[in-house]
DOTOR-138104 format. One record per residue (C-alpha): residue in three letters; y, x, z. Coordinates in steps of 0.5 Angstrom, whole numbers, plus 500, padded with zeros to 3 digits. Each point is the difference from the previous one (the first is absolute). Layout:
! residues N
ALAYXZ...
! end
This chain:
! residues 845
MET644613642SER498507501ASP495502506ILE505502505ALA498501507VAL505499506LEU498505506SER500497506VAL501503507PRO495498506LEU502497506LYS501503507LYS495497505GLY502498507TRP497499506ASP501494505VAL504501506ASP502496506LEU508498498GLU500495506LYS500503506PRO504506499LEU505496497LYS500495506ASN501506504LEU506502497ILE503494498SER499497508SER504506502SER506498496ALA506495502GLU497494496LYS495499506SER501493500GLU498499492ASP493500499PHE498504494THR492499500ASP500496494ALA504505496ILE496505502THR493496498SER503499493LEU502507499SER493502502ARG497495495LEU505503495ARG497507501HIS493497499LEU502497494SER503506497LEU494504502LYS495496497ILE503499493GLY495499495GLU502496494LYS505503495SER505494500ASP507498503ALA496498506SER499508502PHE507501498ASP503494505ALA495503506MET503507499GLY507498499ASN500495506TYR497505505TYR505506497ASP506495501GLN498498507LEU499507502CYS507502497ASN503494505LEU496503506SER502507499GLN507498501LYS499496506ILE496505504PRO500507502THR495502495GLN498507503GLU498496506LEU495496496GLN493504501ILE496496495PRO495505497PHE500498493LYS494504496TRP500500492GLN496504496ASP502504494ALA500496494PHE496506496SER495502505LYS494501497GLY496500507SER494504501VAL492499501PHE502500507GLY505494500GLY506504501ARG506498497ILE507503500SER504495505LEU506501504THR502496506VAL508499502SER503496505SER506498496ILE502494497GLY503504495TYR493503498GLU498493499MET505498496VAL499506495ALA493498500ILE501493498LEU505502495PHE495505497ASN495494499TYR505495497ALA502506495ALA492501499MET499493499SER505499495THR497506496GLN493496500VAL503493498ALA503504494ALA493502498ILE497494500GLN506496496ASN498498493LEU504505496GLU498496493SER505495502GLU508501501ASP500497507GLY494505502LEU504506498LYS507497503LYS496499507ALA496507500ASN507503498LYS504497506TYR494502505LEU500507498GLN507501500THR500496507ALA495505502ALA504506497GLY506498505ILE496499506PHE496507499ASN507503499GLN503497506LEU494502504LYS501507498ASP506501503ARG499496507VAL493502502VAL501506503GLY506497505ALA495494501ILE494504502GLU503506503GLN494504499GLU496503494PRO497493496THR493499497PRO500503493ASP502493497LEU506500503GLU503507499PRO506500496GLU497504495THR495494499LEU505495500ALA504503495LEU494500495LEU498493501SER507498499ALA500504494LEU493497497SER502493501LEU507501497ALA496504494GLN495494499ALA506495500GLN503504494GLU493500497LEU500492500VAL507500497VAL497504494GLN495496500LYS504494500ALA505503494LEU493501496LYS498493501ASP507497498LYS500505494MET507503502LYS503506496ASP497506499SER506504503ILE500496506VAL492500501ALA501508499LYS505500506LEU496496504ALA494504499LYS503506501HIS503498507ALA493498502ASP497507498ASP506503504LEU498496506PHE492501499SER501508499ASP504500507VAL495496503LEU494504497LYS503507502ASN501497507MET493497501GLN497507499LYS504504506GLU496503505GLY503495506VAL497494496ARG495501495SER494499504LEU503492502TRP499497493ASP494496498LYS496505494ASP503495494TRP507500502VAL502507498PRO496499493VAL503493499VAL507503501SER499506496GLY498495494LYS506496501GLN505505500ALA497503493LEU499493498TYR507498501ASN503507497GLY495498494LEU503493499SER507503501GLN499505494TYR497495496HIS505495500GLN505505499ALA497502494LYS501493497VAL507501502CYS500507496ASN496496494ALA506495500ASP505506500LYS496503494ALA499506505ILE493501497GLY499507503GLU501498507GLU496494499ILE494504498ALA501505506ARG501494505LEU494497497GLN495506501TYR503501507ALA498492501LEU493501498GLU499506505LEU503496505PHE496494499THR493504500ALA503504506ALA501493504GLU493497498LYS497507502ARG504500507ALA498493502GLY493500498TYR501494496PRO505497494ILE505499505GLY506495497ASN496499494SER501508498LYS495499495ASP504495496TRP506504501TYR497506497LYS497496494ARG508498499SER502506501ASN495503495ASN502495495ALA507501500LEU499508500THR496499493ASP505496497ALA506505503LYS496506497LYS499497493ASP507498500ASN503507502ASP495503495PHE502496494ILE507498502TYR504504505HIS497507501GLU503500507ARG498506505ILE496498506PRO504502506GLU496502506VAL499495506GLY504505505LYS506499495LEU500493500THR506496502ALA499497507ILE499492500GLY505496504ARG498497507ALA500493502ALA500499507VAL499492501VAL496500507LYS503502507ALA497499507SER502494503ASP504499506VAL496499507PRO503494503ASP502500507ARG495494501PHE495497495PHE502493503PRO507500503GLN500492501ALA493500504THR501499508ASP501506504LEU494499505PHE504504505ASP507497499LYS501499507LEU500507502THR506504501PRO501506494VAL499506503HIS507503499ILE503494504GLN495501505GLN503507501ALA507498500LEU498494505SER497506505ALA506504499PHE504494502ASN496498506THR500507502ARG508501500LYS500493503GLN495502506GLU505506501VAL506495501VAL497495504THR496505505LYS507504501GLU504494502VAL494497504ASN500507504LYS507500501LEU500493503LYS493502504GLU503507503SER507496502THR496495503ASN495505504LEU506504502LEU504493503ASN493498504GLU500507503LEU507500502LEU500493503SER493502503SER503506504MET506495502ASN495495502LEU504495496PRO500494500ALA495499506ALA505504505LEU505494498GLU495495502ASP497503506THR505498505THR496498506GLY496506500GLY493496499GLY496496496CYS500501492PRO506500496PRO501495494SER500505495LEU493503502LYS497493500GLU502500493LYS497506498SER494498504ASP499494496SER501504493VAL494505503ARG495494501GLN502496494ALA498507496GLY493500503GLY502505506VAL496506502ASP494497497GLN503500493LEU502507500GLU493502503LYS497496494LEU504504495MET499506503ARG492499500GLU500499492LEU504506498PRO494505501ASP495495496LEU506500495LEU501507500GLN492502499ARG499495494ASN506503496THR497507502ASP493498498LEU503498493LEU504506499ASN494505502GLU495496495SER505501495GLU501507501ARG492501501MET499497493LEU506505497ARG497506503GLU492498498GLU503499493LYS503507500GLU494503503SER496497495ASP504503494ASP501507503LYS492500501LEU499498492ARG506505498ALA497506504GLN493498497TYR502499492LYS506505500ASP504499494LYS495494497TRP503496506ASN507498496ARG502494503THR507500504PRO499503507SER501495506ASP506504503LYS504498494LEU498493500THR500498508SER507504502THR503493500PHE495497504THR500506505THR507500501ASN500493501ALA494500505SER504506504LYS506495500TYR496494503ARG497505505SER507502502ILE502493501ILE494499504ASN501506505THR507497501ALA498493501GLN496503506GLU505504503ALA504493500ASP495497503SER500505506ILE507499501VAL499492500LYS495501506GLU504505504LYS506495500PHE495494502SER497504506ALA507502502HIS503493500ILE493496502ASP502498507GLY507497498MET497497494ARG494497504ALA506497505LEU503497494ALA494497497ALA498497507GLY506496501GLU506499505SER496500506ALA497507498MET507503499VAL502498506ALA495503504PHE501506495LEU508500502PRO502503507GLN505496504GLY507503499ALA507499502ALA504494498GLY507501496GLN504495496GLY504505496GLY507499498SER504499494ALA496506496ALA494496501ALA503494497GLN502504494LEU493503499LYS497494500GLN505498494LEU498507497MET492498501GLU501494496GLN503504494VAL494504501ASP496494499THR504498494LEU499507497ARG493500501ALA499493496GLU504502494ARG496507500ALA494495499VAL503496495ILE502507496ASP493503501SER497494497GLU504499494LEU499508499ARG493499500ASN499494496THR505500495ASN497501493VAL502502493ASP497497494MET500507496LYS494498496SER505496495VAL505505500PHE496506498SER496495495SER507498497ALA502508500ALA494502497ALA500495494GLY507502499GLY497507499CYS505503506LEU495500506ASN504505505GLU497499507PRO504504504VAL507497498LEU497493500SER497501507VAL506503503GLN504494497HIS496494503LEU499504507ASP507501501LYS502492498THR494498504TYR501504506SER507502501GLY502494504LEU494501505GLN502508500ALA507498502GLN497495505VAL496506503GLY506504501GLN504495503SER495499505VAL499507502THR508501501ALA500493504GLN495503504GLU503507501GLN506496503LEU496495504ILE497506503ALA506503502LYS503494503ILE493499504GLN500507503ASP508500502LEU498493504TYR494502503GLN503506504ALA505494503PHE494496501ILE496505504GLN507501504GLU500493502ARG493499502GLY501506504GLY495505497GLN493500496GLY495495502GLY495505503ASP492498499ARG501493498GLU505502494THR495506498ALA494494500LEU505496496LYS501505495SER493502499LEU498493498ALA506500495GLN497506497ALA493497500TYR502494496ASP503504495ALA494505500TYR496494499MET504497494GLU500507497LEU492501501LYS498493497SER505501494ASN496507499LEU493498501GLU501494495GLU503505495GLY495505502THR494494499LYS504498493PHE500508498TYR493501501ASN498493496ASP504502494LEU498507501THR493497499GLN501497494LEU503506497LEU494504502VAL495495497THR504500493PHE500508501GLN493500501ASN498495494LYS504505496VAL496506502ASN494496500ASP502498492PHE502508499THR493503503PHE496495496ALA503501494ARG499508501LYS493498502THR499497493GLU503505497LYS496505503GLU494497498GLU502499493LEU501507500LEU494503503LYS496495495ASP504503494MET499507503THR492499501ALA500497493SER504506497MET495505503ALA494496498ASN502501493LEU501508500SER495504496MET495503504ALA499508499ALA495503496PRO494502505PRO499507501GLN495504496ALA493502503PRO499508501THR497504495HIS494501504HIS499492500ALA499500493ASP494498496SER496507498SER500497493ASP507499500PRO503505494SER506501504ARG497503506PRO499507500PRO493503500ARG496502506LYS495505502ASN494495502ASP502495494PRO493499495PRO501503493ALA504495496ARG496496495PRO500502493PRO505496495PRO497496495PRO499502493THR506499496VAL500495494GLN506500495PRO503493499SER499497493SER502493497VAL494496497THR501499492THR494497496ASP498505494SER496496495ALA497506497ALA497503506GLY499493503GLY502502506LEU506501504SER506506500SER505501506ALA507501500PRO505501505PRO504493502PRO507499499GLN504502505GLN505495503PRO507502500PRO504501506ALA503494504ALA508500498ALA505501506PRO503494502PRO507499496VAL506502504PRO504494501ASN507499496ASN506499503PRO501492501TYR507499500GLY506500495GLY495496496ALA496506498PRO493497498GLY493503503PRO495499505LEU502497507PRO500506505TYR496498506PRO500504507PRO494504501VAL499497507GLN502494504GLN504503506PRO498496506MET506495503PRO504504505MET500497507PRO507497502PRO503503507TYR501494505ASN506499503PRO501493501TYR504499506ALA506505498THR505495502PRO501500508MET500494503PRO507497502MET501497507GLY502493500TYR502498508ASN505503504PRO500495506TYR501505506GLY507503498GLY499507503GLY493501498TYR497496494PRO501503493THR504496495PRO500501492GLN506505499GLN505496495PRO504504495ASN507502501ILE499497508PRO501505505PRO496499506TYR502497506PRO501502507GLN495496505GLN502497506GLN497501506GLY497494504TYR495499505TYR494498495PRO502502493GLY503494496TYR497496494PRO503500493PRO497494496GLN494501497GLY499502493TYR496505495
! end
């Protein structure tokens, strides 16, 4: 087998990062809080460690990288990847470093960037494994060819996806131009092995010529692109010579074997032209590569022998004219290799570590559905609450049903005793005061969390602005304002929610103060209420009183029915996860249509009951108002101070129940808000940590880059500082006279004079001037000649940093009117219902 060297791509170096904490923070904020993903996260971290520490060029290395890549693919479909703030740092694969240890690297908080780096290393390892195969064996040739086609496919795919995955300028090894060239190089070397296999199998000369000519085309394109300004400084010093040598070699092989075809066809003139050209190409191949690449010496001898025979035959037999090389018929091409397709998963049968996590598109659909559901429930519950409050206020103003029970003018009506028992069972005034004392602490806790998040964002921005002002255009990473707009918007919304909650707390305190006396009397029991109520006139009432009592029974029935409807509205659940999953599996997940259909099916009956209850109340109120006037006339007028006191106790009871409900809702509101703000703070903390890491890496690279800059030449000393013996210094008045020059002796060369017995002199021979370096010839198109080298290696450009271009989407909307929700495509925003405290849609990303 000929001496063939497969050029292999170096690996990117990755740095260790903490996967576990950011992933736990992000997953803990999802709907699957009941699931424990600690083991899955630990396993993912272990897979990453194995992928970074690959050393052996074996299947184990491919298994490690392939498994890790597959799990990243699985995870990227289960979480909002933009919110995962892990500062992945990877070094440029072709970085040469510096004497100060500086290396070109890039830190980006993106799973997409991590996946790109792992795929690059998978392709690079494929070229390295191909390079160590035994090319003397058929099995080794097949394996090396397969690995190179795999590498070509991966590099080609990365070329198209790297910009979208990183969303900023990548390191030089991940530039689309570099990746396209690496793909072309891998494919050219795969075609090269096909040629070697054809030579080994002694295929027909016409086939070998076409295979070799296609290899020549591929290497010509690679060579031309390798010397472009943007990438020429990346390659190892032997890459361009080897590629140039291979290009000439395979052009020579194609000419040699096509010459043999010409010999068989008795086209002796063309045979001679091709063999002469082949000799030039084999010579150029060895000269360019610096060694006999691909047994070029042996091919030169074969070509030379064939040329001698062909010339002899032509001189004595054929006498054909030798055509010019440029006028020879083009040799056909046989493209056998192609870039392999990159699989979606390297191990599709492997267990998904995050199988229990709901896919992102299903989460988004569920979040949109829950928002719609919350709107429906809140609207109907508010209808019932408003109707009930209206009914209570009307009955309190009429002192019903207490007026119907207060027939003696003294004591305590039975309905007030029942209300007193309810207040005492609920904890009395002490329970309200306890809840009210807790609110300021809950409020302060949430305020502190929000203040800390805003402080971290503010300090990160100030640091970035300061460094940008210091380094000007050299500080080329993305400004903080462009990355934190979502954070600052959500922080403003959280601040607005807290301010609204403070106003609600004030209303609660005012209502508590207004009804405190009545609530204390209710909480103290019957004796306290008797003391609270003044004596009044007795009155039995007539037929109107009897009818009002029947209506009061209907009011109690109406309230009981509403309690049931309210409970059903709040507690009815719909399994939309299975609905959306089935629709997604069928490729037609239309969330708005599916949500509206299932909401109508689930809540249409309850909505009808709410409407019937409101209508029944209106009819009931009309009857009560008509009978109440007759009842007053039967009793002989209003009940005076006692009736006012009875109304006050009834209003105090209603206020107590409302305040207790509001305070419990407020406590839940603040506790839920705490969870949201803790999640928000964790995300801000992960973001600022990633930005800090990126800042430190950028400063390190800038320092190394500045240390490598060439120092300016020192200024020349003034002429008056020069030595007086310096001939370039002008003479001065006080200088001593110049020393006279020594006597001049004519130079002579020494020769022996036998006659004189002495020596004779003759001038020495002059050395010829040094020859000027040859002008590089064009290395493309098969033209032989020395390899052109760039006179100066250009320094590797520093890539600009922009690791957080994608804004962080918001995951929660637990408070209806205040918290940001991810906007779903084709879903219009919904009007928010006003309540005492904001509502709470289900939690999600």
